[in-house]
C-alpha positions as CSV (number, residue, x, y, z in Angstrom):
1,X,99.8,114.7,105.3
2,X,96.6,113.3,106.9
3,X,96.6,110.5,109.4
4,X,95.0,108.0,107.1
5,X,97.7,108.5,104.4
6,X,100.5,108.2,107.0
7,X,99.0,104.9,108.4
8,X,98.6,103.6,104.9
9,X,102.3,104.2,104.1
10,X,103.6,102.8,107.4
11,X,101.5,99.6,107.0
12,X,102.8,98.8,103.6
13,X,106.4,99.7,104.4
14,X,106.2,97.2,107.3
15,X,104.6,94.7,105.0
16,X,107.3,95.0,102.4
17,X,110.1,94.7,104.9
18,X,108.5,91.6,106.6
19,X,108.6,90.0,103.1
20,X,112.3,90.7,102.9
21,X,113.1,89.3,106.4
22,X,111.2,86.2,105.5
23,X,113.7,85.4,102.8
24,X,117.5,85.3,102.5
25,X,119.2,88.5,101.2
26,X,122.7,88.6,99.7
27,X,124.9,89.5,96.7
28,X,125.5,87.3,93.7
29,X,126.9,88.8,90.5
30,X,126.9,85.6,88.4
31,X,123.5,86.3,86.9
32,X,122.1,85.6,83.5
33,X,122.1,88.8,81.4
34,X,118.5,89.6,80.5
35,X,118.4,93.0,78.9
36,X,114.7,93.6,78.2
37,X,111.8,93.6,80.6
38,X,108.0,93.9,80.1
39,X,105.9,94.2,83.3
40,X,102.3,95.0,84.2
41,X,101.4,96.5,87.5
42,X,98.3,96.6,89.8
43,X,98.5,99.7,92.0
44,X,96.8,100.6,95.3
45,X,97.2,104.3,96.3
46,X,96.3,106.2,99.5
47,X,93.9,108.2,97.2
48,X,92.8,105.6,94.7
49,X,94.0,102.7,92.5
50,X,95.3,102.0,89.0
51,X,97.1,99.9,86.4
52,X,100.5,100.3,84.8
53,X,102.8,99.0,82.1
54,X,106.6,99.3,82.1
55,X,109.3,98.5,79.5
56,X,112.9,98.3,80.6
57,X,116.3,98.0,79.1
58,X,119.3,97.0,81.2
59,X,122.1,99.7,81.1
60,X,124.5,97.9,83.4
61,X,124.0,95.0,85.9
62,X,123.2,97.6,88.5
63,X,121.0,99.9,86.5
64,X,117.9,99.6,84.2
65,X,116.3,102.4,82.2
66,X,112.5,102.2,82.2
67,X,109.5,103.6,80.3
68,X,106.2,103.7,82.2
69,X,102.5,104.2,81.3
70,X,100.0,104.3,84.1
71,X,96.2,104.9,84.5
72,X,94.9,105.9,88.0
73,X,91.6,106.7,89.5
74,X,91.9,109.5,92.0
75,X,89.6,109.8,95.0
76,X,89.1,112.4,97.8
77,X,89.5,111.1,101.4
78,X,86.2,112.9,102.3
79,X,84.1,110.6,99.9
80,X,81.3,108.8,101.7
81,X,78.7,106.7,100.2
82,X,75.0,107.6,100.9
83,X,71.5,106.4,100.1
84,X,68.2,108.1,100.2
85,X,66.3,106.4,103.1
86,X,62.8,107.6,101.8
87,X,62.8,105.4,98.7
88,X,63.1,101.6,98.8
89,X,64.9,101.2,95.5
90,X,67.2,104.2,95.8
91,X,70.8,103.8,94.5
92,X,74.1,104.5,96.3
93,X,76.0,107.6,95.5
94,X,78.8,109.7,96.9
95,X,77.3,112.8,98.6
96,X,79.0,116.0,97.6
97,X,81.1,114.6,94.8
98,X,81.3,117.1,91.9
99,X,83.6,115.4,89.5
100,X,85.3,112.0,88.9
101,X,89.0,112.4,88.3
102,X,91.4,110.0,86.5
103,X,95.0,110.4,85.4
104,X,97.3,109.1,82.6
105,X,101.0,109.0,83.2
106,X,103.7,108.7,80.5
107,X,107.2,108.8,82.0
108,X,110.8,107.7,82.0
109,X,112.9,106.6,84.9
110,X,115.5,104.2,86.1
111,X,115.9,101.4,88.6
112,X,119.1,100.8,90.6
113,X,120.0,97.6,92.4
114,X,120.9,97.9,96.0
115,X,121.5,94.2,96.5
116,X,121.3,91.1,94.4
117,X,119.6,87.8,95.3
118,X,121.9,85.0,96.5
119,X,122.1,82.1,94.0
120,X,119.7,80.0,96.1
121,X,116.9,82.6,96.0
122,X,115.7,85.5,98.1
123,X,114.8,89.1,97.6
124,X,116.5,91.7,95.4
125,X,116.1,95.3,96.5
126,X,116.1,98.3,94.1
127,X,115.1,101.9,94.2
128,X,113.2,103.5,91.4
129,X,112.8,107.1,90.2
130,X,110.3,108.3,87.6
131,X,109.2,111.5,86.1
132,X,107.1,112.6,83.1
133,X,103.8,114.0,81.7
134,X,100.5,113.7,83.6
135,X,97.2,114.1,81.9
136,X,94.2,114.5,84.2
137,X,90.6,114.0,83.1
138,X,87.7,115.3,85.2
139,X,84.1,114.3,84.3
140,X,81.1,115.8,86.0
141,X,78.9,113.6,88.2
142,X,75.3,113.1,87.1
143,X,72.6,112.0,89.5
144,X,69.0,110.8,89.4
145,X,67.0,113.6,91.0
146,X,63.4,113.3,92.4
147,X,61.0,115.7,90.8
148,X,57.3,115.8,91.6
149,X,54.6,116.1,88.9
150,X,52.4,119.1,89.6
151,X,48.9,118.2,90.8
152,X,49.6,114.4,91.2
153,X,52.8,114.7,93.4
154,X,54.1,111.6,91.5
155,X,57.9,111.2,92.1
156,X,59.8,111.0,88.8
157,X,63.6,110.6,88.8
158,X,65.4,112.7,86.1
159,X,69.1,112.8,85.2
160,X,70.8,116.0,86.2
161,X,74.3,117.2,86.7
162,X,75.0,117.5,90.4
163,X,74.6,121.0,91.8
164,X,75.2,121.3,95.5
165,X,73.0,124.4,95.7
166,X,70.0,122.5,94.3
167,X,70.5,118.9,95.2
168,X,70.5,117.4,98.7
169,X,69.9,114.1,100.6
170,X,66.1,114.6,100.2
171,X,65.9,114.8,96.5
172,X,68.8,112.7,95.3
173,X,67.7,109.3,94.2
174,X,71.1,107.9,93.4
175,X,74.0,107.7,90.9
176,X,73.1,108.6,87.3
177,X,74.6,107.0,84.2
178,X,78.4,107.0,84.2
179,X,78.6,107.6,80.4
180,X,76.7,110.9,80.7
181,X,79.7,112.6,82.2
182,X,82.0,111.3,79.5
183,X,80.5,113.9,77.1
184,X,81.9,116.7,79.2
185,X,85.5,115.7,79.9
186,X,87.8,118.5,81.1
187,X,91.6,117.9,80.5
188,X,94.2,118.9,83.1
189,X,97.8,119.0,81.8
190,X,100.6,118.5,84.3
191,X,103.7,116.6,85.5
192,X,104.3,113.7,87.8
193,X,107.2,112.3,89.8
194,X,107.6,109.0,91.7
195,X,110.1,107.5,94.0
196,X,110.0,104.1,95.6
197,X,111.6,100.8,96.7
198,X,111.1,97.7,94.6
199,X,111.4,94.2,96.1
200,X,111.9,91.5,93.5
201,X,111.1,88.1,95.1
202,X,110.4,85.9,92.0
203,X,112.2,82.5,91.9
204,X,113.0,82.7,88.2
205,X,115.2,85.5,86.6
206,X,113.1,85.4,83.4
207,X,109.9,86.2,85.3
208,X,109.0,89.5,86.9
209,X,107.4,89.2,90.3
210,X,107.9,92.2,92.6
211,X,106.3,94.5,95.2
212,X,106.9,98.2,95.2
213,X,106.1,100.9,97.6
214,X,106.8,104.7,97.5
215,X,105.5,108.2,97.0
216,X,103.8,109.7,93.9
217,X,103.2,113.5,93.2
218,X,101.0,115.0,90.5
219,X,101.0,118.7,89.7
220,X,98.4,120.2,87.3
221,X,98.2,123.7,85.7
222,X,94.4,124.0,86.1
223,X,93.1,122.9,89.5
224,X,90.7,120.0,89.9
225,X,87.5,120.1,92.0
226,X,86.4,116.7,93.2
227,X,84.2,117.6,96.2
228,X,81.7,120.5,96.6
229,X,82.8,123.3,98.9
230,X,86.4,122.0,98.9
231,X,89.2,124.0,97.5
232,X,90.2,122.9,94.0
233,X,93.6,121.1,93.9
234,X,96.7,121.7,91.9
235,X,98.7,119.0,93.7
236,X,97.9,115.4,94.5
237,X,100.3,113.6,96.9
238,X,99.9,109.9,97.6
239,X,101.7,106.8,98.9
240,X,101.4,103.6,96.9
241,X,101.8,99.9,96.9
242,X,102.0,98.0,93.6
243,X,102.5,94.4,92.5
244,X,104.4,93.9,89.2
245,X,104.5,90.8,87.0
246,X,105.9,90.1,83.6
247,X,108.9,88.7,81.7
248,X,112.6,89.3,81.0
249,X,114.6,88.3,78.0
250,X,117.9,89.0,76.2
251,X,118.2,90.6,72.7
252,X,117.7,87.2,71.0
């Protein structure tokens, strides 16, 4: 665990508990029975960001079964943006980045209530646990590379797949077209698991409004290389903070 990830996790854990302390917390079992839940999520991870959708069914007043679909953009902590100083109109790019990497999750899990809101409002705390299939997709990075015309020395940028042995800060003009890499997608099959704490602070039971923080782990059969001269990874470990919003309803 690197220092950046640890600080990220500590910061958002403190943030979440400050939110709890700012509101009353208690138990109240006289709640409206709302058995179905649909929620969208915006996720910020220690190694990227993403979007999610969850569908839940209430099993008991304490437990809810959930289905989750999630898309995430994975980044390497060593990514640094650069720009060629020798050309006025040069474009930004990430030096040394071999592949862009995204993941799709499809999983099942459950949510268990640790305490209910009091009738006058407050925060409800639950813990969540998910597991399921993870599909990674790596796409090669293409860059505009400066090439000189023989005899005239005219600089002409051409689109080339990044090769750390050929391309460097002197001849890289900037990021190439994103769509170019989509023609060469490499799939990475795997599994994922997630554990976290969910803090529901919405004022209306029929509306989902919650913060969640926890740990996410992805494991892939074939390794993923994001940065040049870095070991390809089978495992991706991250802390996350997410905001969820949506609706609840009964069977009718």
